[in-house]
NUTIKE-174609 format. One record per residue (C-alpha): residue in three letters; y, z, x. Coordinates in steps of 0.1 Angstrom, whole numbers, plus 5000, padded with zeros to 4 digits. Each point is the difference from the previous one (the first is absolute). Last residue first. Layout:
<"ALA", <Y, Z, X>>
...
! end
This chain:
<"UNK", <7077, 8886, 1010>>
<"UNK", <5021, 5031, 4992>>
<"UNK", <4986, 5028, 4978>>
<"UNK", <5018, 5017, 4972>>
<"UNK", <4981, 5029, 4982>>
<"UNK", <5013, 5025, 5025>>
<"UNK", <5034, 4997, 4984>>
<"UNK", <5036, 4990, 5007>>
<"UNK", <5017, 4969, 4989>>
<"UNK", <5026, 4990, 5026>>
<"UNK", <4982, 4969, 5010>>
<"UNK", <4978, 4989, 4971>>
<"UNK", <5004, 4963, 5007>>
<"UNK", <4987, 5004, 5036>>
<"UNK", <4983, 4967, 4994>>
<"UNK", <4962, 5007, 5000>>
<"UNK", <5002, 5031, 4979>>
<"UNK", <4968, 5017, 4989>>
<"UNK", <5007, 5023, 4970>>
<"UNK", <4979, 5027, 4984>>
<"UNK", <5004, 5018, 4967>>
<"UNK", <5028, 4978, 4988>>
<"UNK", <5027, 5013, 4976>>
<"UNK", <5027, 5014, 5022>>
<"UNK", <4996, 4974, 5027>>
<"UNK", <5003, 4972, 4973>>
<"UNK", <5032, 5016, 4987>>
<"UNK", <5016, 5003, 5035>>
<"UNK", <4989, 4964, 5007>>
<"UNK", <5016, 4983, 4970>>
<"UNK", <4987, 4965, 5006>>
<"UNK", <5023, 4971, 4992>>
<"UNK", <5009, 4995, 5037>>
<"UNK", <4964, 4987, 5006>>
<"UNK", <4982, 5017, 5030>>
<"UNK", <4968, 4979, 5001>>
<"UNK", <4968, 5018, 5010>>
<"UNK", <5004, 5035, 4985>>
<"UNK", <4965, 5014, 4992>>
<"UNK", <4998, 5026, 4972>>
<"UNK", <4969, 5021, 5002>>
<"UNK", <4978, 5018, 4975>>
<"UNK", <5019, 4981, 4973>>
<"UNK", <5002, 5018, 4966>>
<"UNK", <5034, 5016, 5008>>
<"UNK", <5016, 4967, 5010>>
<"UNK", <4987, 4982, 4969>>
<"UNK", <5010, 5029, 4977>>
<"UNK", <5036, 5004, 5014>>
<"UNK", <5004, 4963, 4995>>
<"UNK", <4998, 4967, 5020>>
<"UNK", <4986, 4974, 4977>>
<"UNK", <4969, 4983, 5016>>
<"UNK", <5005, 4965, 5014>>
<"UNK", <4972, 4976, 4991>>
<"UNK", <4969, 4992, 5021>>
<"UNK", <4978, 4971, 5008>>
<"UNK", <4986, 4994, 5035>>
<"UNK", <4969, 4980, 4996>>
<"UNK", <5013, 4971, 5021>>
<"UNK", <5010, 5023, 5029>>
<"UNK", <5006, 4978, 5031>>
<"UNK", <5015, 4971, 4980>>
<"UNK", <5015, 5022, 4973>>
<"UNK", <4988, 5012, 4965>>
<"UNK", <5025, 5015, 4976>>
<"UNK", <5028, 5026, 5005>>
<"UNK", <5020, 5012, 4971>>
<"UNK", <5034, 5016, 4993>>
<"UNK", <5013, 4993, 5035>>
<"UNK", <5036, 5011, 5005>>
<"UNK", <4998, 5035, 4986>>
<"UNK", <4968, 5006, 5020>>
<"UNK", <4974, 5026, 4990>>
<"UNK", <4964, 5000, 5011>>
<"UNK", <4966, 5011, 4989>>
<"UNK", <4968, 5007, 5020>>
<"UNK", <4969, 5021, 4994>>
<"UNK", <4986, 5006, 5036>>
<"UNK", <4965, 4989, 5008>>
<"UNK", <5004, 4992, 5037>>
<"UNK", <5001, 4963, 4992>>
<"UNK", <5028, 5007, 4975>>
<"UNK", <5019, 5016, 5028>>
<"UNK", <4996, 4968, 5022>>
<"UNK", <5012, 4977, 4972>>
<"UNK", <5030, 5022, 4992>>
<"UNK", <5010, 5000, 5036>>
<"UNK", <4996, 4962, 5003>>
<"UNK", <5022, 4996, 4969>>
<"UNK", <5026, 5025, 5013>>
<"UNK", <5002, 4981, 5033>>
<"UNK", <5017, 4972, 4982>>
<"UNK", <4989, 4966, 5012>>
<"UNK", <5019, 4984, 4971>>
<"UNK", <5012, 5028, 4976>>
<"UNK", <5034, 4986, 4991>>
<"UNK", <5022, 5017, 4974>>
<"UNK", <5026, 5014, 5024>>
<"UNK", <5017, 5034, 5002>>
<"UNK", <4982, 5013, 5030>>
<"UNK", <4976, 4979, 5020>>
<"UNK", <4965, 4985, 4995>>
<"UNK", <5000, 5009, 4963>>
<"UNK", <4972, 5024, 4991>>
<"UNK", <5022, 5030, 4994>>
<"UNK", <4988, 5035, 4991>>
<"UNK", <4963, 5004, 5002>>
<"UNK", <4983, 5025, 4977>>
<"UNK", <4967, 5014, 5012>>
<"UNK", <4974, 5017, 4978>>
<"UNK", <4973, 5013, 5023>>
<"UNK", <4964, 4990, 4992>>
<"UNK", <4990, 4994, 5036>>
<"UNK", <5029, 5013, 5022>>
<"UNK", <4986, 5035, 4999>>
<"UNK", <5023, 5028, 4989>>
<"UNK", <5002, 5034, 5017>>
<"UNK", <5037, 5000, 5006>>
<"UNK", <4996, 4992, 5037>>
<"UNK", <4975, 4974, 4991>>
<"UNK", <5025, 4982, 4978>>
<"UNK", <5026, 4998, 5028>>
<"UNK", <4973, 4988, 5025>>
<"UNK", <4988, 4973, 4976>>
<"UNK", <5036, 4987, 4994>>
<"UNK", <5006, 5001, 5037>>
<"UNK", <4969, 4979, 5006>>
<"UNK", <5011, 4975, 4974>>
<"UNK", <5034, 4997, 5017>>
<"UNK", <4983, 4993, 5034>>
<"UNK", <4979, 4973, 4984>>
<"UNK", <5032, 4984, 4985>>
<"UNK", <5015, 5001, 5035>>
<"UNK", <4972, 4980, 5017>>
<"UNK", <5017, 4966, 4995>>
<"UNK", <5032, 5013, 5016>>
<"UNK", <4982, 5012, 5031>>
<"UNK", <4979, 4969, 5003>>
<"UNK", <5030, 4977, 4996>>
<"UNK", <5018, 5019, 5028>>
<"UNK", <4970, 4995, 5022>>
<"UNK", <5000, 4963, 4992>>
<"UNK", <5037, 4997, 5009>>
<"UNK", <4995, 5017, 5034>>
<"UNK", <4969, 4980, 5008>>
<"UNK", <5015, 4966, 4993>>
<"UNK", <4972, 4982, 5019>>
<"UNK", <5008, 4967, 5017>>
<"UNK", <4977, 4970, 5007>>
<"UNK", <5028, 4977, 4986>>
<"UNK", <4980, 4991, 4968>>
<"UNK", <4994, 5038, 4998>>
<"UNK", <5037, 5005, 4995>>
<"UNK", <4999, 4981, 4967>>
<"UNK", <4977, 5026, 4984>>
<"UNK", <5021, 5030, 5012>>
<"UNK", <5031, 4982, 4988>>
<"UNK", <4987, 4996, 4965>>
<"UNK", <4985, 5036, 5001>>
<"UNK", <5035, 5014, 5004>>
<"UNK", <5010, 4984, 4967>>
<"UNK", <4977, 5018, 4977>>
<"UNK", <5009, 5037, 4996>>
<"UNK", <5038, 4992, 5003>>
<"UNK", <5002, 4970, 4977>>
<"UNK", <4986, 5002, 4965>>
<"UNK", <5008, 5036, 4994>>
<"UNK", <4983, 5032, 5013>>
<"UNK", <4995, 5020, 5032>>
<"UNK", <4982, 5033, 5000>>
<"UNK", <5003, 5035, 4987>>
<"UNK", <5035, 5006, 5016>>
<"UNK", <5019, 5006, 5032>>
<"UNK", <5037, 4993, 5004>>
<"UNK", <5019, 4979, 5024>>
<"UNK", <5033, 5010, 5017>>
<"UNK", <5017, 4978, 5025>>
<"UNK", <5006, 5012, 5035>>
<"UNK", <5017, 4986, 5031>>
<"UNK", <5035, 5012, 4992>>
<"UNK", <5018, 5026, 4979>>
<"UNK", <4973, 5027, 5004>>
<"UNK", <5002, 5018, 4967>>
<"UNK", <4968, 4981, 4991>>
<"UNK", <4979, 5023, 5020>>
<"UNK", <5008, 5031, 4981>>
<"UNK", <4993, 4983, 4966>>
<"UNK", <4968, 4986, 5014>>
<"UNK", <4988, 5034, 5012>>
<"UNK", <5009, 5016, 4967>>
<"UNK", <4979, 4974, 4983>>
<"UNK", <4971, 5006, 5024>>
<"UNK", <4999, 5037, 4990>>
<"UNK", <4979, 5017, 5028>>
<"UNK", <4969, 5020, 4994>>
<"UNK", <4982, 4984, 5030>>
<"UNK", <4973, 4985, 4978>>
<"UNK", <5025, 4986, 4976>>
<"UNK", <5021, 4988, 5029>>
<"UNK", <4971, 4979, 5013>>
<"UNK", <4995, 4983, 4967>>
<"UNK", <5037, 4994, 4997>>
<"UNK", <5002, 4986, 5035>>
<"UNK", <4974, 4974, 4991>>
<"UNK", <5019, 4990, 4969>>
<"UNK", <5032, 5000, 5020>>
<"UNK", <4986, 4974, 5024>>
<"UNK", <4983, 4980, 4973>>
<"UNK", <5034, 4997, 4982>>
<"UNK", <5015, 4987, 5033>>
<"UNK", <4972, 4974, 5003>>
<"UNK", <5003, 4988, 4965>>
<"UNK", <5038, 4997, 5001>>
<"UNK", <5001, 4981, 5032>>
<"UNK", <4971, 4979, 4988>>
<"UNK", <5021, 4990, 4969>>
<"UNK", <5031, 4989, 5020>>
<"UNK", <4979, 4985, 5028>>
<"UNK", <4981, 4979, 4975>>
<"UNK", <5032, 4986, 4985>>
<"UNK", <5013, 4991, 5034>>
<"UNK", <4968, 4983, 5009>>
<"UNK", <5003, 4975, 4971>>
<"UNK", <5036, 4993, 5009>>
<"UNK", <4991, 4994, 5037>>
<"UNK", <4971, 4978, 4990>>
<"UNK", <5023, 4979, 4977>>
<"UNK", <5021, 4993, 5030>>
<"UNK", <5033, 5006, 5018>>
<"UNK", <5015, 5026, 4977>>
<"UNK", <5029, 4998, 4975>>
<"UNK", <5011, 5034, 4985>>
<"UNK", <5019, 4992, 4967>>
<"UNK", <5025, 5025, 4987>>
<"UNK", <5015, 5002, 4965>>
<"UNK", <4971, 4986, 4980>>
<"UNK", <5003, 4978, 4969>>
<"UNK", <5013, 4967, 5012>>
<"UNK", <4992, 5008, 5036>>
<"UNK", <4963, 4998, 4991>>
<"UNK", <5001, 4962, 4994>>
<"UNK", <5023, 4993, 5030>>
<"UNK", <4977, 5020, 5023>>
<"UNK", <4970, 4980, 4989>>
<"UNK", <5018, 4966, 5004>>
<"UNK", <5012, 5009, 5036>>
<"UNK", <4966, 5014, 5009>>
<"UNK", <4982, 4969, 4989>>
<"UNK", <5025, 4978, 5019>>
<"UNK", <4993, 5021, 5032>>
<"UNK", <4963, 4994, 4995>>
<"UNK", <4971, 5021, 4987>>
<"UNK", <5026, 5025, 4987>>
<"UNK", <5005, 5037, 5003>>
<"UNK", <5021, 5021, 4975>>
<"UNK", <5006, 5038, 5000>>
<"UNK", <5021, 5012, 4970>>
<"UNK", <5023, 5030, 5003>>
<"UNK", <4997, 5023, 4969>>
<"UNK", <5033, 5000, 4981>>
<"UNK", <4993, 4972, 4975>>
<"UNK", <4965, 5012, 4992>>
<"UNK", <5012, 5035, 4992>>
<"UNK", <4998, 5032, 5021>>
<"UNK", <5014, 5034, 4990>>
<"UNK", <4980, 5001, 4967>>
<"UNK", <4967, 5008, 5018>>
<"UNK", <4971, 5000, 4976>>
<"UNK", <4984, 4970, 5016>>
<"UNK", <5012, 4993, 5036>>
<"UNK", <5002, 4963, 5005>>
<"UNK", <4998, 4974, 5027>>
<"UNK", <4980, 4968, 4995>>
<"UNK", <4995, 4980, 5032>>
<"UNK", <5017, 4967, 5005>>
<"UNK", <4977, 4972, 5014>>
<"UNK", <5014, 4965, 4999>>
<"UNK", <4989, 4964, 4992>>
<"UNK", <5022, 4970, 4994>>
<"UNK", <4991, 4966, 4985>>
<"UNK", <5005, 4963, 5009>>
<"UNK", <5017, 5006, 5034>>
<"UNK", <4992, 5035, 5013>>
<"UNK", <4964, 4996, 4990>>
<"UNK", <4987, 4964, 4997>>
<"UNK", <4984, 4991, 4967>>
<"UNK", <4965, 4988, 4989>>
<"UNK", <4977, 5027, 5014>>
<"UNK", <5029, 5022, 5010>>
<"UNK", <4994, 5027, 4973>>
<"UNK", <4964, 5009, 5009>>
<"UNK", <5005, 4998, 5037>>
<"UNK", <5032, 5021, 4998>>
<"UNK", <4986, 5028, 4978>>
<"UNK", <4971, 5012, 5021>>
<"UNK", <5009, 4998, 5037>>
<"UNK", <5038, 4999, 4999>>
<"UNK", <5006, 5024, 4971>>
<"UNK", <4970, 5022, 5009>>
<"UNK", <5009, 5003, 5037>>
<"UNK", <5009, 5037, 5002>>
<"UNK", <4979, 5019, 4975>>
<"UNK", <5010, 5004, 4963>>
<"UNK", <5025, 5015, 4977>>
<"UNK", <5008, 4977, 4971>>
<"UNK", <5035, 4984, 5001>>
<"UNK", <4991, 4964, 5006>>
<"UNK", <5029, 4976, 4996>>
<"UNK", <4996, 4964, 4989>>
<"UNK", <5031, 4977, 5000>>
<"UNK", <4999, 4966, 4982>>
<"UNK", <5018, 4969, 5013>>
<"UNK", <4971, 4976, 4994>>
<"UNK", <4977, 5010, 4972>>
<"UNK", <4969, 5023, 5001>>
<"UNK", <4978, 4995, 4969>>
<"UNK", <4965, 5004, 5014>>
<"UNK", <5014, 5019, 5030>>
<"UNK", <5012, 5028, 4976>>
<"UNK", <4965, 5005, 4986>>
<"UNK", <4985, 5000, 5034>>
<"UNK", <5025, 5026, 5012>>
<"UNK", <4993, 5022, 4971>>
<"UNK", <4963, 4999, 5006>>
<"UNK", <5005, 5008, 5037>>
<"UNK", <5023, 5030, 4993>>
<"UNK", <4977, 5014, 4974>>
<"UNK", <4969, 4996, 5021>>
<"UNK", <5016, 5017, 5030>>
<"UNK", <4976, 5029, 5002>>
<"UNK", <5007, 5016, 5034>>
<"UNK", <4971, 5021, 5013>>
<"UNK", <4992, 5036, 4991>>
<"UNK", <4963, 4993, 4995>>
<"UNK", <5003, 5003, 4962>>
<"UNK", <5026, 4974, 5003>>
<"UNK", <5037, 5009, 5004>>
<"UNK", <5029, 4991, 4977>>
<"UNK", <5027, 4974, 5003>>
<"UNK", <5015, 4998, 4965>>
<"UNK", <5023, 4972, 4991>>
<"UNK", <5038, 4995, 5005>>
<"UNK", <5004, 4963, 5009>>
<"UNK", <5036, 4988, 4996>>
<"UNK", <5006, 4964, 4989>>
! end
């Protein structure tokens, strides 16, 4: 039995493990000798041993009657280079027998199994993967904001830096983090660290930078409009892309939704286009959010006071958009090579 359920945050940015706990209790009610349970949902170190194990071992002995492992999900939506079979699979067991059974299960469909010494190690490995990405994105986001003030092209800087053949990996700035993992997972470790009287200051600062990026984008939009004599209140703004990353149909935790919400609060008249998301109904943080994708035509581009590129889908014809739009704010460097004083980076 493989548990793949959401692990969101509460309104106080604390772990919400209700889905995991409810699922574990349902499994425990019908658990049979010889069964293997694997938790794949991202969570803080100790969840498998401290939450699942007591629930599941009420009537059976772990490592003998049933087997319990943690094996974090690994995927990169929209990336055809990596498939489930070819992505190495980390597995940690409560006991050596648990690890043996878990590794044997996944080895049937995955080419390379990475056994680790404990479920806590496996849980921490997943958090490290996601925190590594979140922290490095925060770094380039902060550098982007500085470079804009200094008149330096951050993307040219990154391209130059990545020619170094060692000790550097390129990350790219954007309008904020999105998806069901990267914006959320660092807070799981931050919460758990307090139990050990430890403050993850570096991780929390990165989270603060990434969380504030939508506000930075809104300010750039207001500045661009002001330079053209147009107030933000009453401006018609067309957002391109509300998926959390390019070429996917998932808008969970998408910065575009936050940006649209903030712009509406300032009185802007909002619309969006996304070839992958025809409609967007209410979400947990924005229950009243209800919009449909606007067709992308010469007319819709020309009628918008400003076109805001949030998600750089491959389907967009950027030269055409640049030729039709009156004013563009680009958060992804998607209009690189398109010339015109009407294009503003953000």
